[in-house]
C-alpha positions as a printed NumPy array, in Angstrom:
array([[ 19.855,  25.93 ,  -8.734],
       [ 17.736,  24.13 , -11.29 ],
       [ 16.94 ,  20.54 , -10.335],
       [ 16.166,  17.399, -12.315],
       [ 13.356,  14.93 , -11.764],
       [ 14.586,  12.084,  -9.577],
       [ 11.359,  10.09 ,  -9.664],
       [  7.592,  10.053,  -9.748],
       [  5.511,   8.151,  -7.191],
       [  2.419,   6.439,  -8.632],
       [  0.16 ,   5.143,  -5.836],
       [ -1.967,   2.072,  -6.617],
       [ -4.046,  -0.473,  -4.735],
       [ -2.697,  -3.541,  -6.555],
       [  1.051,  -3.425,  -7.166],
       [  1.132,  -6.562,  -9.32 ],
       [ -1.683,  -5.316, -11.548],
       [ -0.009,  -1.933, -12.01 ],
       [  3.336,  -3.591, -12.732],
       [  1.677,  -5.749, -15.378],
       [  0.306,  -2.654, -17.11 ],
       [  3.711,  -0.967, -17.163],
       [  5.263,  -4.114, -18.586],
       [  2.59 ,  -4.103, -21.304],
       [  3.476,  -0.435, -21.936],
       [  6.957,  -1.706, -22.779],
       [  8.831,  -0.946, -19.571],
       [ 11.125,  -3.243, -17.624],
       [  9.717,  -3.319, -14.092],
       [ 12.005,  -4.18 , -11.194],
       [ 11.488,  -6.626,  -8.357],
       [  9.218,  -5.948,  -5.401],
       [ 10.821,  -4.007,  -2.536],
       [  9.471,  -3.245,   0.926],
       [ 10.077,  -0.102,   2.964],
       [ 10.718,  -0.403,   6.71 ],
       [  7.246,   1.044,   7.464],
       [  5.456,  -1.381,   5.144],
       [  4.772,   0.251,   1.785],
       [  5.956,  -1.85 ,  -1.151],
       [  7.204,  -0.72 ,  -4.536],
       [  8.457,  -1.79 ,  -7.933],
       [ 10.576,   0.583,  -9.99 ],
       [ 10.904,   1.535, -13.656],
       [ 14.418,   2.931, -13.951],
       [ 15.236,   5.322, -16.785],
       [ 18.535,   7.043, -17.599],
       [ 18.369,   9.749, -14.925],
       [ 14.946,   9.301, -13.352],
       [ 12.552,   6.545, -12.404],
       [  8.894,   5.75 , -11.873],
       [  7.984,   4.273,  -8.501],
       [  4.855,   2.13 ,  -8.442],
       [  3.817,   1.86 ,  -4.802],
       [  1.114,   0.257,  -2.666],
       [  0.425,  -0.431,   0.994],
       [  1.921,  -3.787,   1.952],
       [  0.278,  -6.352,   4.172],
       [  0.848,  -5.587,   7.819],
       [  2.125,  -2.078,   7.128],
       [  2.82 ,  -0.092,  10.292],
       [  2.441,   3.473,   9.089],
       [  3.832,   6.157,  11.415],
       [  1.58 ,   9.213,  11.802],
       [  2.433,  12.749,  10.805],
       [  3.998,  14.64 ,  13.703],
       [  5.051,  18.197,  14.337],
       [  8.122,  18.703,  12.17 ],
       [  7.893,  15.224,  10.65 ],
       [  6.253,  14.357,   7.36 ],
       [  5.119,  10.717,   7.162],
       [  5.673,   9.323,   3.667],
       [  3.537,   6.284,   4.481],
       [  0.674,   8.24 ,   6.044],
       [  0.442,  10.526,   3.022],
       [  0.22 ,   7.548,   0.649],
       [ -2.337,   5.769,   2.836],
       [ -4.547,   8.852,   2.931],
       [ -4.069,   9.471,  -0.798],
       [ -5.165,   5.921,  -1.644],
       [ -8.311,   6.368,   0.425],
       [ -9.309,   9.013,  -2.14 ],
       [ -7.902,   7.774,  -5.447],
       [ -5.064,   6.126,  -7.352],
       [ -2.65 ,   8.178,  -9.39 ],
       [  0.451,  10.344,  -9.446],
       [  0.841,  11.195,  -5.775],
       [  4.347,  12.629,  -5.445],
       [  6.884,  14.594,  -7.468],
       [ 10.473,  14.012,  -6.384],
       [ 13.46 ,  16.098,  -7.49 ],
       [ 17.147,  15.36 ,  -6.993],
       [ 19.267,  16.505,  -4.079],
       [ 22.99 ,  16.567,  -3.43 ],
       [ 22.456,  17.464,   0.235],
       [ 18.98 ,  16.783,   1.617],
       [ 19.786,  18.215,   5.053],
       [ 20.766,  21.532,   3.471],
       [ 17.644,  21.422,   1.307],
       [ 15.469,  20.857,   4.372],
       [ 16.991,  23.972,   5.955],
       [ 16.434,  25.952,   2.746],
       [ 12.809,  24.801,   2.522],
       [ 12.245,  25.906,   6.119],
       [ 13.842,  29.294,   5.481],
       [ 11.67 ,  29.836,   2.401],
       [  8.534,  28.803,   4.287],
       [  7.667,  25.722,   2.218],
       [  8.525,  22.946,   4.658],
       [  9.614,  22.871,   8.29 ],
       [ 10.278,  19.124,   8.344],
       [ 13.204,  17.082,   9.591],
       [ 15.175,  15.269,   6.88 ],
       [ 14.104,  11.628,   6.655],
       [ 16.751,   8.933,   6.229],
       [ 15.984,   5.316,   5.393],
       [ 17.667,   2.334,   3.827],
       [ 16.553,  -0.96 ,   2.374],
       [ 17.881,  -3.983,   0.601],
       [ 17.971,  -3.937,  -3.185],
       [ 19.039,  -6.37 ,  -5.886],
       [ 21.481,  -6.081,  -8.72 ],
       [ 20.456,  -7.22 , -12.226],
       [ 21.961, -10.653, -11.521],
       [ 19.849, -10.984,  -8.377],
       [ 22.591, -10.504,  -5.803],
       [ 21.569,  -8.342,  -2.842],
       [ 22.827,  -4.818,  -2.34 ],
       [ 22.123,  -1.894,  -0.03 ],
       [ 20.557,   1.422,  -0.973],
       [ 19.925,   4.426,   1.273],
       [ 18.235,   7.786,   0.843],
       [ 17.603,  11.027,   2.69 ],
       [ 14.425,  12.911,   1.832],
       [ 13.575,  16.568,   2.416],
       [  9.887,  17.393,   2.179],
       [  8.114,  20.539,   1.058],
       [  4.426,  21.155,   1.64 ],
       [  1.84 ,  23.419,   0.066],
       [ -1.321,  23.998,   2.08 ],
       [ -2.987,  24.945,  -1.207],
       [ -2.362,  21.442,  -2.617],
       [ -2.971,  18.862,   0.135],
       [ -3.384,  15.964,  -2.327],
       [  0.081,  16.394,  -3.85 ],
       [  3.4  ,  15.729,  -2.172],
       [  6.742,  17.256,  -3.096],
       [ 10.181,  16.278,  -1.862],
       [ 13.81 ,  15.932,  -2.875],
       [ 15.835,  12.746,  -2.634],
       [ 19.537,  12.275,  -1.949],
       [ 20.986,   8.89 ,  -2.977],
       [ 23.738,   7.75 ,  -0.614],
       [ 24.866,   4.779,  -2.678],
       [ 23.991,   5.821,  -6.236],
       [ 26.386,   3.214,  -7.63 ],
       [ 24.178,   0.52 ,  -6.061],
       [ 20.976,   2.013,  -7.442],
       [ 21.527,   3.244, -10.989],
       [ 22.362,   0.475, -13.452],
       [ 22.22 ,   0.434, -17.279],
       [ 20.823,  -3.107, -17.193],
       [ 17.696,  -1.83 , -15.441],
       [ 17.34 ,   0.916, -18.071],
       [ 16.777,  -1.392, -21.055],
       [ 13.112,  -1.211, -22.048],
       [ 11.222,  -2.83 , -24.872],
       [  9.662,   0.547, -25.664],
       [ 13.131,   2.17 , -25.827],
       [ 12.182,   4.654, -23.096],
       [ 14.887,   7.185, -22.269],
       [ 13.692,   9.533, -19.507],
       [ 10.809,  11.493, -18.039],
       [ 10.212,  14.592, -20.166],
       [  7.375,  16.422, -18.415],
       [  4.987,  16.364, -15.474],
       [  1.573,  18.021, -15.365],
       [  0.146,  19.578, -12.206],
       [ -3.526,  20.462, -12.648],
       [ -4.879,  23.339, -10.571],
       [ -7.848,  25.694, -10.99 ],
       [ -5.562,  28.691, -10.335],
       [ -2.112,  27.738, -11.666],
       [ -0.393,  30.988, -10.73 ],
       [ -1.433,  30.568,  -7.102],
       [  1.223,  27.821,  -6.877],
       [  4.022,  29.715,  -8.629],
       [  5.867,  30.946,  -5.524],
       [  5.819,  27.536,  -3.835],
       [  6.983,  25.684,  -6.943],
       [  9.689,  28.252,  -7.706],
       [ 11.129,  27.704,  -4.223],
       [ 10.836,  23.937,  -4.572],
       [ 12.24 ,  23.569,  -8.093],
       [ 14.828,  26.339,  -7.969],
       [ 13.46 ,  27.566, -11.288],
       [ 11.578,  30.667, -12.363],
       [  8.182,  30.068, -13.996],
       [  7.484,  30.813, -17.634],
       [  4.033,  31.819, -18.849],
       [  2.737,  29.391, -21.475],
       [ -0.902,  30.527, -21.646],
       [ -3.184,  33.116, -20.085],
       [ -3.221,  31.22 , -16.787],
       [ -0.778,  28.332, -17.173],
       [  2.887,  28.396, -16.161],
       [  5.826,  26.05 , -16.705],
       [  8.961,  25.446, -14.641],
       [ 12.101,  24.376, -16.538],
       [ 13.968,  21.476, -14.964],
       [ 17.162,  19.757, -16.048],
       [ 16.103,  17.81 , -19.114],
       [ 12.386,  18.168, -18.361],
       [  9.675,  20.613, -17.309],
       [  6.862,  20.884, -14.776],
       [  3.688,  22.304, -16.301],
       [  1.062,  23.867, -14.047],
       [ -2.209,  24.142, -15.911],
       [ -5.934,  24.294, -15.406],
       [ -7.733,  20.928, -15.402],
       [ -9.343,  21.835, -18.735],
       [ -5.971,  22.59 , -20.29 ],
       [ -4.488,  19.413, -18.827],
       [ -7.335,  17.413, -20.328],
       [ -6.717,  19.05 , -23.706],
       [ -2.983,  18.295, -23.619],
       [ -3.338,  14.747, -22.23 ],
       [ -6.72 ,  13.724, -23.636],
       [ -8.278,  13.17 , -20.224],
       [ -7.238,  13.528, -16.602],
       [ -8.817,  11.977, -13.54 ],
       [ -8.618,  14.762, -10.974],
       [-11.091,  16.714,  -8.896],
       [-11.218,  20.023, -10.824],
       [-11.319,  21.931,  -7.542],
       [ -8.384,  20.064,  -5.987],
       [ -4.825,  20.772,  -7.231],
       [ -3.293,  17.42 ,  -8.189],
       [ -0.44 ,  15.857, -10.103],
       [ -2.231,  14.5  , -13.137],
       [  0.04 ,  13.241, -15.934],
       [  3.569,  12.725, -17.173],
       [  5.394,  12.232, -20.45 ],
       [  8.255,   9.856, -21.267],
       [ 10.74 ,  10.219, -24.11 ],
       [ 11.114,   7.191, -26.362],
       [ 13.495,   6.654, -29.264],
       [ 10.773,   5.886, -31.839],
       [  7.232,   7.179, -31.368],
       [  5.894,   5.107, -34.271],
       [  7.306,   1.965, -32.731],
       [  5.624,   2.829, -29.445],
       [  2.27 ,   3.114, -31.193],
       [  2.715,  -0.319, -32.72 ],
       [  3.726,  -1.709, -29.326],
       [  0.576,  -0.334, -27.707],
       [ -1.546,  -1.716, -30.536],
       [ -0.077,  -5.18 , -30.002],
       [ -0.676,  -4.895, -26.238],
       [ -4.265,  -3.713, -26.865],
       [ -3.749,  -0.633, -24.706],
       [ -5.941,   2.349, -25.666],
       [ -4.226,   5.57 , -26.71 ],
       [ -4.705,   8.612, -28.881],
       [ -2.467,  10.88 , -30.905],
       [ -2.39 ,  14.404, -29.46 ],
       [ -0.022,  16.676, -31.31 ],
       [  3.286,  14.866, -31.646],
       [  2.611,  12.654, -28.624],
       [  0.9  ,   9.321, -28.053],
       [ -1.173,   9.431, -24.86 ],
       [ -2.564,   6.567, -22.778],
       [ -5.583,   7.954, -20.908],
       [ -5.734,   8.152, -17.132],
       [ -8.723,   5.803, -17.157],
       [ -6.465,   3.027, -18.513],
       [ -3.416,   3.768, -16.33 ],
       [ -4.421,   3.862, -12.654],
       [ -5.519,   7.483, -12.597],
       [ -2.528,   9.119, -14.332],
       [ -2.33 ,   9.941, -18.036],
       [  0.925,   8.73 , -19.61 ],
       [  2.259,  10.377, -22.768],
       [  5.094,   9.217, -24.988],
       [  7.098,  11.653, -27.051],
       [ 10.05 ,  11.35 , -29.392],
       [ 13.561,  12.087, -28.163]])
């Protein structure tokens, strides 16, 4: 079963500073939320996916990894000790408990499903409740990247057209880039995780079709060519970049000019370099 991107997790040291950049990129950025274990986030909600900007909150009490339990907070803490950037790729789930069993059977994740809930706010500011169950997968060949699926228990409280109105007319996430020195080494793991068969796009690179998007696994050199520059250790497989569809690519260029954000034209895309965007290259492409 082919999945869609639910969200991307961008780990940063300063949540307010990162939120300011995304607002200057033309996104509407939601209010600050806090997880029960102490990480804090602000969300950019698109039509069927979202971008989660996340940082460690003051006084965070991060539970450790345990046998059979993947600690979301511990992974982010350890990731931020090394770098900022695109830390996690999250796909959708209709039944996270079943997905956890399937991941265990396929050998990509013997972890208990993780349920949590938090308070949210509607566009008018009134409080609401949201809850999620996560099922984690893990690749020993890519310790600096995290992969999981997310089941929304109250989707009607989460998804809202008012949150999806952006000055840059963003529509949805179109692509994610995973940079690895040996892309095909990750094909079996990602096929089991995505539910999609890989397609060869170059001598070494592969791509996984998703619902309305694609996951591209490419060498760091190829990722740098496609996205202008990437800030990853060339020897360490890492999530490196993503692309967002916008209604008018020319308008987006003018918006970035006015915001004095550096970018370059690469093919039909406009790309903000990783050096200007907290370690992850951000491309914009036409719908």
